[in-house]
N, C-alpha and C positions, 0 to 999 in steps of 0.2 A: 462314456459315462459309467458303464459297468466296471471298467478298469479302475476308475477313480474310486468308486465305492469299495472295490476289493482291496485297493491299496490302503485306504483309510481303515478298513476292518482289520487288515493284517497288522498295521502299525499300532492299533489299540490292544492287540493281544498281549497278555503278560509274557515276559521273557523274550520278546522280540528285540534283536540287537539294536541298540540306540547308542548315542554318545555315552562314554563312560560315566558311571555313577556309583552310588553306594546303596547297599541293601541293609536291612535290619539283621543283625547277628542273632537276635532273639526276638520274641514277640514283645513289642513295646506298647503297653496299655496307654490309652488316652491320658494325658497329663504327665507322662514320663519326661524327665529332663534328659536329653541325649548326652551320653558320655562317650569318649573315644572308643571304648570296647563294645559299644552298641552298634557300630558301623563296620561293614566289611565291603571291600571293593568288589564289584560285580565281576564274575569270572569272564576272562577273555577280552575285557575292555579296559583300556587305560583310564583311570579315574584321577582327575586333578585333586591334589591334596588340599588346595584352597577350598574346594567344595566341602570337604569333610570338616575342615576347620570352621567354616561358616555355620555348619549345622550343630556342632558341639555347643552345649549350653542352651539350646532352644528346647521348647516343650512341644510334645506331640498334641495335635488337636484331636486326632482319631487314633484308634488302635492300628498299629502297623505290624503285620504278621512276619515272622521269621522268613528271611529270603526275599521278601518283597522290597522293591525299590523305595527309598525314602525320597519323597518329593518336597520341594520348598513349600508348596501349598498346604502340606500336612503339618507344618511347623509354625510356631509363633514364639514371641518372647515369653519367658517364664512369668506366670501369674504371681504377683507379689501380694495382692490383696484379694481375698475371696469374698463372695457375697455373704452378708451378715457378720463379717469379721469386725471386731472392735478395733478402731484405728486412732492414731493420734492425729488430730486435725490442727493444722498450723496456719495462722494468718499473719502476714508480715506487711508492715507499712512503715518504711523508713526504719527508725530505731525501735519502733513498737513491734512486739511479737506476742501474739495471744495464742495459747494452746488450749485445746478442748478435746473431749472424748467424742468420737463419732462412730456410727455404724454404717459400713459400706452397703449400698443398695445394689451393687453390681460387683463384677470382678475386673481387675485390670493389671496390666504390666507397667513397668516404669515408663512414664511419659503419657500414659492413657488418662483420659478424663472420665470420671464416674461421679454418680450422685452419692452424697453422703448425708446422713441425718445426724445433726448435733443431738446427742442424747440428753443434754440438759434442757435445751430450748425446744426440741422436737422440730426444728426448722430444717428443711432440706436444701442443700447447696451443691454446686458442682465444684469438684476439686481435682487436682492433678496428682497422680501417684508418683512419689519420689523413689529413687533407687533403693533407699533404706526401708521402704514399706510404709512410711508416713505419707500423709496427703496434705497438699498445700492449696489454700484457697487463692485463686488468682486475684490480683488487684483490679 
């Protein structure tokens, strides 16, 4: 039992050799969108290029300090709509399309659902964030 606890403790220490990965080349504040120059392969371990490619373009959830390993749990899709941002609200039904101005009541990335208040009617609805930053009301 003590061996197992010691093994777990050693594996959790920073800098312990694990499978190859990437570390932050500089301190990345929360909300930073990862660029290729923000990542460096960890010394002495082969790091798969596909892992770095998958991280580029994602946004950090927390601050990642220089030299620390970048973990998938610390990243998310970039936020396109921020809380209280004025957004274009779109409703489509067949050939009919209605557009209105809305205020986001949360934040979201492409594909996320969030609550939006129609600024004209003050009604709150749920809408999906589009890749261009607009939000669409589902039918």
